[in-house]
C-alpha positions, -999 to +999 in steps of 0.1 A: -575+078-168-560+098-195-583+111-218-564+122-250-603+128-272-605+156-250-570+174-252-570+171-293-568+202-309-601+205-326-597+217-362-606+252-374-641+256-393-646+282-413-682+290-430-687+323-457-716+330-471-741+335-489-722+323-516-725+336-546-720+368-527-739+398-545-720+429-543-734+453-516-747+423-497-728+420-461-707+384-460-708+365-428-679+345-419-688+318-390-656+302-374-649+283-347-619+296-334-611+322-309-575+330-325-564+361-339-572+364-381-576+381-413-601+370-440-579+375-471-594+375-508-571+368-540-585+370-577-582+338-595-546+346-607-535+345-573-533+383-567-544+397-535-571+424-536-585+423-500-575+418-465-590+428-431-588+417-395-611+396-378-625+396-347-603+368-322-637+352-314-658+321-320-694+323-342-706+349-368-692+384-382-703+405-405-682+423-435-691+443-464-665+440-493-658+472-513-673+463-553-652+439-570-653+424-609-680+394-616-662+364-613-648+340-590-623+346-564-604+328-535-605+333-499-587+321-465-589+328-430-562+312-413-552+277-426-584+272-442-593+282-479-622+289-502-635+295-533-664+326-532-681+335-563-693+371-570-722+386-588 
């Protein structure tokens, strides 16, 4: 018998919280894959402002961001992209 459903790759799921993020808090990144990747943060103009490697494990990881100006940012982990508001 063919089991194509179990052999299909699961899509990467990445959750970032809290959002909005308050300077000085820990940012939690939860991902469902064991792939090595990095957390990348861009300002609203698309300029790279922060980059850090993530552990190649699934589950939760925490990081503390350096101080950034209040505003909207775009984050990327692997192929997943989202918005982060910083206060």
